[in-house]
N, C-alpha and C positions, 0 to 999 in steps of 0.2 A: 543906117536908118532908112534909106530908100528901100532896102530889101525888107525891112520890118513892115513898113507901110504897105508895100506890095503884098506881102503875105496876109496882112490884116484885111486888105480889100478883097483878096481872093477868098478868105474865110467867110467874110460877111456876105459876099455874093453867093457863095455856095450854100449858105444857111439863111438866105433871105426870108424864107417862109417862117423860120423860127424867130428871126429878129423882128419881124412885123408884129409878133405877139408879145414882145418883151417891153417892159417899161424902161424909161431912161435910166433909172437906177441899175436895173439888171444889165442893160447894154454896157454901162460903164464898168460893171464888174467883169463882163466878157473881155472888154478891151484891156483892163488891168491884168487879167489872167493871161491874155495873149502876150502882153509885154513881159510877163514874168516867166513865160514858158521857154523852152529850148528852141522854139521856132523850127521844129523839125518837119514842118509841112502839115501838121495836124493840130488844130486847136480843140481844147476840151471845154465845154461849158461847165461852170462851177455847179456842183451838186446842190440842189435845194435852194438855189438862189432866189427863185420866184416864191417858194413856199415860205422862206424866212421873212419875207416882207409882208405876208398876209396878216391882217388883224385876227386875233383869237378871242374867244369868249368862253367863259366857264362859270359854273355855279360853285361857290365855295361853302354854301350852306343852304338848306338844312341837311343833316345826315340822313342816311337811308333808314335808320331805325327810329325816326321821329314818328310819334303817334299823338294825335290831337283830337279834341272834341269841339263842340260848338262854342265853348267859352274861350277857346285858345285863339291866339293870333300867330300865324306862321310868317316868319321873316326869311325872305330869299335874298342872299347876297350874291352879286355878280362881280366878275372881274374881267376887264378888257385889257389886251396887250397889243402893242404895235399899232396903235390907233392915232389918228390925227383928230378925229371928231367922233362923238357918240351922241345918238339921238334916239334913246329907247322910249317907246310909247306902247300903249295897250294894243295897237294893231300888230305888234311883233309878238305878243304873248298869247299863247293858247293853252288851255287846260284839257287834260284827258282824265276822265273819271271812270271808276268802276263801281259796281254795286249801286247803292242809292246815294252816294256821296255827292255833295254840291257845296260850293263856297261862293261868297260875294266876289265881285270883280277885284282884280289886283289894284293896289294903290302904290304908285311909283314915287320914289324919292331919289334925288340926285341923278335925274335921268340923263344929264349931259356930261357926266363925269365917267372916269374909268372904273369906278366902283359904285354903281347904282344899286339900289335895293327896291324890292317891292314886297308888300304884305298882303295877306289874305286872311279873312276872319269869317265868323258865323258859318263854319263848316258843319253842315247838317248831314244826317244819314250815316251810313256805314259803307266803307269801301276804301279806295285808294285814289291818290291824286298825283299826277305828273304834269309839270309845266314844260312847254317847248318855246324857245325863243327862235323865231324864224331868222334866216340870214338877212343881212343888210341893215342892222341897227348901228353899225359903225363903219368908218372909212379910214384907210391908211393914207399916208402922204401921197401915194401913187394912185389913190382912188380905188384901191382894192377893198372889198367888203368881207366881213366875217362870215363864217359858215353856220352861225347859230349855235344853240346848245340845248341840252335836255337835262332837267333837274333829276335828283334822286326821287324815289317813290316815298310819299308820305301816307301813313295810314290815317284814315278818318274813322273814328270810333266813338259813337254816341250811345252805345249799349253798356249799361252798368253791370258789374259783376252781380251774380245772384247766389244766395245761400238757401239751402233747404235742409230740414231736419228729418232724418229717416226713422226707421223702426227701431224702438229702444230695446236693448237687450240687458237683462230680462225685462219683461213688461210688468212684473210684480215681484215683491220681496219684502224685506223687513229692514230693521236697523243695520244688520250685518251685511246687507246687499250693496254692491256697487253697481249702479245703473249707468249704462253706456248709451249716449245719444250720438249717433253718427251724423256728421255735418258734411254735405256735399257742396262744393264751391265751384262755380263756373265763371269763366271770363275774367279771372283775377290775375294780376301780376304781383300784387303785394297783399299779404294777409297778416293782420295784427289782431288776433282774437285772444282775449284773456278772460279770466274768471270774472273780472269786473264788468264784462259785456253781457254776462248771463244773469237773467232774472228768474227766480224760482217762484212760480205761481202756486201757492199752497192752498189746497182744498182739503186739509186735514192730514195729509201724509207727512208734513214737515213739523218742525223745522229740520233741516239737514245740516250735519256738521261740516261737510266739505263739498265745495264746488270747484272742480279742476278742469283745465283744458289741456289736451295732449295731442301729439301727432299733427301739428299744424303744418300744412303745405299749401301751395296755391290751389290745390284741388280738393282738399279734405281736412277734417279735424274731428276730434272726439271730445264731447263734454261728459264729465263723470260726476255723478252725485253719489254720496255715501253718507251713512250715519243719519238716515231719515227716521225721526223718532216717533212720528204720529201714526195714526190709523186713518187712512183715507186715500186721496189721490193728489197728484201734482203734475204740472207741466213746466216747461221752460220757455223763455223768450230770449232772442238774441238782438242786441242793439243794432242800429244802422251804422254804416260807415266803417265796418271792421275789415272790408276788402276793397281794394282800389285796383284800377288798371293803369297802364302807362299813359293813357290819354287823360287821366285825371277823373274818371268816373268813379263814384263811390256806391257801394252796395246799400240797398234799402233793407229794413228789418224783414226777415222772413216770417212766414206764418208760425204760430206757436207749435211746439211739439205735440205729439199725442200724449195722453195721460198714462202715468204709471200708477199701479195700485200698491199701497203699502199697508201692511198689517203688522202691528207690534203687540203681541200678547206677552209683555214682559212680566217680571215678578210682581206680586201683589203686596203692597205695603199698607199696613193699618196700625192705628194706635189703639191697643186693645183695652186699656184701662189706666187709671191713675189712683195713686194712694199717697196721702189721704185725699179726700175730695174737697175738704175745707181746711183753712188754716190762715196763718198770718205771715208777717215778714220773717218770723223765726222758724217757719215750717219748710221742710224739704219735700217738694211734690215730685213723685217719681212716676213717669209715664212709661208704660210698657209698650214696646213696638214689636209687631210680628211681621216677618217677611217670608212669603211662601214662593216656591218656584225659582229660587235664586241659585246661581253658581258662585257669584261673588257679591260681597256687600262692603260698602265703605261709607258709613254714616259719620258725619262730622257736625260740629256745632253750627257751621255755616249752612247746613242743609235744613235747619229748624227755623220755622217762622213762629214767633210768639204772637198770638192773636189777643191783643189787650182790650178787654171790655171793662176797664176800670180797675181791675185788680193789679195791674202792673204800674210802672215797669218792674221787670225782674232782672236778676243778674244773668250773664251769658249762660246758656244751657250747658250742662256737663253731660258728655256721652260716656256710657259704659258699654263694653262689649260691642263696639261699633262695627266690627268686621264679621259679626255673627248674624244668624237669622233671628236672634231675639235680643236686640240691643235695648237699652233704656235711656231715657232722657230725664235729667233732674233739673228742676227749677228751684231757685232759692231767692230769698230777699225780695219777695214781691211786695212792694211798698204801698199799693193802692187799696181801694175798697171796691170790689166787684169781681167780675169773672175773668178768667184767663184760660185759653186753650192753645194747642200747638198743631202745626201741620208739618209733615215731612215732605221735602221737595222731591222732584222727579230725578231719576238717574242715579239714585244711591245704590242700586243693585242691578245686576244683569243676569239673564238666564244663560243657558249653554250656547244659545245662538246669538249671544251678545245683544239681545233685545233689552232695552233699559226699562226700569220700573217707572210707572207714572207716579205723580204726587199722591200722597194719601189724602183721605178726607180729614177734616178737622177732628181733633179728639173731643171727648167729653170735657166740659168746662169745670175747672175748679173754682171755688168761691174763696176769695181772699177778704179777710176782715181785719183791719188794723185800727178800728175805732173801739176804744175801751168803754165798758159800761159806765154810766153816770148815776150818782145817788143824790137826791135832793130831799130836804126836810120841809114839810109843809107847815102851815099855821096850826098851832095847838088848839085843841077844842076840849073843854072851854079854855079861855085865855086866863081865867082867874079862879080861885077856889081856896079851900082850906085843907086841913089834914085828911078830911074824909073824901076829897074830890079826886077823881081819876082823870088825869090829863092824857089825851090821845093826840099823838103827832102823826 
């Protein structure tokens, strides 16, 4: 034992400069190491003994891919280890911004625990934010201080995504044309654009059969219009909120598109005549229909409007030769007293370019009379006489 003590004294004397810098805890570890060594004349200091006793501080959130705007609140979670006491305050916290970003001062919670938090809000502008915790917000049992910590980088983004509608291809056409409206999207992380977000502003060119959205990405999309049956122009509008970014900003509605020009010179439909022109509920009235410039025809009873001006109602129209250019429409059992005419609806025929027919003008009217003549006998004159008298009724 005397030899052991002598060796320890020699070791400590030889390393007095180091011992003067060690804590009591570390010195105890040195002595224990010496006791457990082979005492071959050389003592080895335990590796990292001093470092193991230092307090440590780290950020556990937020993640590096966090993006916020002015309506967000950012929560920073901290974790201390090997500490005897923690006293985090705003003097330890400093922010580094880039761009035009700026936030309110941090609000600290649980400042004297090993897991404090602080929050920041009302982050305006655009740029990035990094927080630094300076050394000295905690102490270990041996009065050692932590070395501080640096947070991950948070993106401050208050610029909403934008949409714009480009040049339409083609800029003019007919019912058979599909019009493509290119959409350019900027600053979006998520895009949910559907046909329900599209409004067609009709200035004579519509209505259109189909509105579709295709090729949606975070940068672009295409709106397609087809089956536009009018003659005139139209534009489209896109609703707000169809694109968002990770910071929670939503797009506003872009300016309306440019106008496309639509011309549809479809087949001409007319009701050329009716036979007979007068009758009763027992009469069959036959209306002749003429269609010019058509490649296909499909006339059904549902395409006929009976315009009743007293002569109806009539039974459901009966169509003959409904897929030809010269169909006929028969009305029967018209039970009223007055006039009846018919109109043929739009779209019953198409030309070779798939342009649909417009509705016909109303036909000539038939006159329906279901009131029978009446006979009455008036007062005789004279009212009396003899065999030579002539009585007139």
